[in-house]
N, CA, C and O atoms as CSV, one atom per row, in Angstrom:
chain,resi,resn,atom,element,x,y,z
A,1,MET,N,N,49.994,42.331,29.948
A,1,MET,CA,C,49.507,43.407,29.096
A,1,MET,C,C,50.296,44.683,29.413
A,1,MET,O,O,50.577,44.955,30.580
A,2,SER,N,N,50.659,45.472,28.382
A,2,SER,CA,C,51.404,46.718,28.599
A,2,SER,C,C,50.479,47.847,29.026
A,2,SER,O,O,49.272,47.827,28.787
A,3,GLN,N,N,51.092,48.823,29.663
A,3,GLN,CA,C,50.356,50.003,30.096
A,3,GLN,C,C,51.128,51.252,29.692
A,3,GLN,O,O,52.359,51.258,29.698
A,4,VAL,N,N,50.404,52.303,29.345
A,4,VAL,CA,C,51.036,53.586,29.055
A,4,VAL,C,C,51.315,54.258,30.388
A,4,VAL,O,O,50.405,54.467,31.190
A,5,ARG,N,N,52.584,54.597,30.623
A,5,ARG,CA,C,52.953,55.235,31.886
A,5,ARG,C,C,53.172,56.728,31.727
A,5,ARG,O,O,53.011,57.491,32.680
A,6,GLU,N,N,53.535,57.142,30.534
A,6,GLU,CA,C,53.755,58.555,30.266
A,6,GLU,C,C,53.259,58.877,28.867
A,6,GLU,O,O,53.149,57.991,28.019
A,7,SER,N,N,52.969,60.116,28.636
A,7,SER,CA,C,52.641,60.568,27.289
A,7,SER,C,C,53.154,61.987,27.132
A,7,SER,O,O,53.327,62.710,28.113
A,8,ILE,N,N,53.394,62.375,25.899
A,8,ILE,CA,C,53.800,63.744,25.601
A,8,ILE,C,C,52.987,64.244,24.419
A,8,ILE,O,O,52.545,63.456,23.583
A,9,ARG,N,N,52.795,65.534,24.352
A,9,ARG,CA,C,52.085,66.135,23.234
A,9,ARG,C,C,53.132,66.728,22.295
A,9,ARG,O,O,53.994,67.498,22.719
A,10,VAL,N,N,53.052,66.370,21.044
A,10,VAL,CA,C,53.971,66.888,20.037
A,10,VAL,C,C,53.174,67.813,19.136
A,10,VAL,O,O,52.251,67.384,18.444
A,11,ASP,N,N,53.532,69.064,19.153
A,11,ASP,CA,C,52.738,70.070,18.436
A,11,ASP,C,C,53.234,70.232,16.994
A,11,ASP,O,O,53.739,71.284,16.603
A,12,VAL,N,N,53.072,69.153,16.217
A,12,VAL,CA,C,53.407,69.167,14.792
A,12,VAL,C,C,52.297,68.434,14.050
A,12,VAL,O,O,51.568,67.649,14.656
A,13,PRO,N,N,52.157,68.675,12.762
A,13,PRO,CA,C,51.171,67.914,11.987
A,13,PRO,C,C,51.512,66.414,11.997
A,13,PRO,O,O,52.680,66.037,12.098
A,14,VAL,N,N,50.495,65.581,11.893
A,14,VAL,CA,C,50.684,64.128,11.911
A,14,VAL,C,C,51.682,63.696,10.841
A,14,VAL,O,O,52.538,62.850,11.102
A,15,ARG,N,N,51.583,64.258,9.654
A,15,ARG,CA,C,52.501,63.892,8.569
A,15,ARG,C,C,53.964,64.140,8.968
A,15,ARG,O,O,54.832,63.310,8.697
A,16,THR,N,N,54.228,65.263,9.600
A,16,THR,CA,C,55.587,65.592,10.034
A,16,THR,C,C,56.082,64.581,11.063
A,16,THR,O,O,57.216,64.110,10.978
A,17,ALA,N,N,55.242,64.250,12.025
A,17,ALA,CA,C,55.630,63.275,13.053
A,17,ALA,C,C,55.890,61.905,12.434
A,17,ALA,O,O,56.877,61.256,12.781
A,18,CYS,N,N,55.038,61.458,11.539
A,18,CYS,CA,C,55.219,60.148,10.896
A,18,CYS,C,C,56.485,60.122,10.045
A,18,CYS,O,O,57.224,59.138,10.063
A,19,ASN,N,N,56.739,61.189,9.307
A,19,ASN,CA,C,57.946,61.243,8.487
A,19,ASN,C,C,59.197,61.162,9.342
A,19,ASN,O,O,60.149,60.469,8.984
A,20,GLN,N,N,59.205,61.857,10.463
A,20,GLN,CA,C,60.366,61.822,11.344
A,20,GLN,C,C,60.525,60.441,11.967
A,20,GLN,O,O,61.639,59.924,12.051
A,21,TRP,N,N,59.432,59.843,12.401
A,21,TRP,CA,C,59.486,58.547,13.085
A,21,TRP,C,C,59.973,57.430,12.156
A,21,TRP,O,O,60.517,56.435,12.635
A,22,THR,N,N,59.793,57.572,10.857
A,22,THR,CA,C,60.224,56.524,9.935
A,22,THR,C,C,61.643,56.745,9.408
A,22,THR,O,O,62.098,55.993,8.546
A,23,GLN,N,N,62.340,57.749,9.905
A,23,GLN,CA,C,63.751,57.948,9.561
A,23,GLN,C,C,64.594,57.219,10.608
A,23,GLN,O,O,65.165,57.832,11.510
A,24,PHE,N,N,64.654,55.892,10.462
A,24,PHE,CA,C,65.249,55.029,11.471
A,24,PHE,C,C,66.714,55.350,11.753
A,24,PHE,O,O,67.175,55.163,12.879
A,25,GLU,N,N,67.443,55.823,10.769
A,25,GLU,CA,C,68.868,56.099,10.954
A,25,GLU,C,C,69.113,57.177,12.004
A,25,GLU,O,O,70.209,57.253,12.558
A,26,THR,N,N,68.116,58.012,12.286
A,26,THR,CA,C,68.301,59.073,13.285
A,26,THR,C,C,68.019,58.587,14.715
A,26,THR,O,O,68.268,59.326,15.667
A,27,PHE,N,N,67.514,57.381,14.880
A,27,PHE,CA,C,67.179,56.885,16.214
A,27,PHE,C,C,68.348,56.959,17.200
A,27,PHE,O,O,68.128,57.324,18.355
A,28,PRO,N,N,69.595,56.625,16.795
A,28,PRO,CA,C,70.688,56.704,17.768
A,28,PRO,C,C,70.922,58.114,18.320
A,28,PRO,O,O,71.555,58.266,19.365
A,29,LEU,N,N,70.427,59.134,17.643
A,29,LEU,CA,C,70.609,60.503,18.130
A,29,LEU,C,C,69.761,60.798,19.362
A,29,LEU,O,O,70.111,61.669,20.158
A,30,PHE,N,N,68.640,60.077,19.528
A,30,PHE,CA,C,67.755,60.391,20.650
A,30,PHE,C,C,67.293,59.184,21.452
A,30,PHE,O,O,66.517,59.339,22.395
A,31,MET,N,N,67.753,57.975,21.101
A,31,MET,CA,C,67.357,56.784,21.840
A,31,MET,C,C,68.575,56.151,22.511
A,31,MET,O,O,69.487,55.671,21.838
A,32,ASP,N,N,68.578,56.157,23.823
A,32,ASP,CA,C,69.661,55.506,24.553
A,32,ASP,C,C,69.673,54.012,24.235
A,32,ASP,O,O,68.621,53.384,24.126
A,33,GLY,N,N,70.844,53.466,24.090
A,33,GLY,CA,C,70.972,52.038,23.842
A,33,GLY,C,C,70.963,51.658,22.369
A,33,GLY,O,O,71.295,50.522,22.029
A,34,VAL,N,N,70.596,52.569,21.499
A,34,VAL,CA,C,70.614,52.291,20.059
A,34,VAL,C,C,71.916,52.862,19.506
A,34,VAL,O,O,72.136,54.073,19.536
A,35,LYS,N,N,72.775,51.979,19.004
A,35,LYS,CA,C,74.079,52.426,18.525
A,35,LYS,C,C,74.081,52.744,17.043
A,35,LYS,O,O,74.684,53.728,16.616
A,36,ARG,N,N,73.410,51.916,16.259
A,36,ARG,CA,C,73.421,52.129,14.805
A,36,ARG,C,C,72.233,51.416,14.170
A,36,ARG,O,O,71.867,50.310,14.567
A,37,ILE,N,N,71.648,52.063,13.190
A,37,ILE,CA,C,70.584,51.450,12.393
A,37,ILE,C,C,70.886,51.718,10.944
A,37,ILE,O,O,71.191,52.847,10.560
A,38,GLU,N,N,70.801,50.690,10.147
A,38,GLU,CA,C,71.001,50.826,8.712
A,38,GLU,C,C,69.763,50.269,8.019
A,38,GLU,O,O,69.485,49.072,8.099
A,39,GLN,N,N,69.031,51.129,7.347
A,39,GLN,CA,C,67.834,50.696,6.639
A,39,GLN,C,C,68.241,50.176,5.282
A,39,GLN,O,O,68.811,50.910,4.475
A,40,VAL,N,N,67.951,48.907,5.022
A,40,VAL,CA,C,68.381,48.255,3.797
A,40,VAL,C,C,67.345,48.405,2.689
A,40,VAL,O,O,67.717,48.595,1.531
A,41,ASP,N,N,66.089,48.327,3.002
A,41,ASP,CA,C,65.050,48.347,1.982
A,41,ASP,C,C,64.038,49.421,2.217
A,41,ASP,O,O,63.096,49.563,1.437
C-alpha cells in the first residue's frame, strides 16, 4: 500500500490547479525523467 510522505499547499483555485495538471505537454518542464509527452486525443 502507498503512503503520502510529503504534501504541499497550492494557493490557487481548484479549477486553476486542475487545468494546469491536465496540460500534459508541460510535464517535462517540471518533472525529472519526463522527456516528452504528446497528447493525441
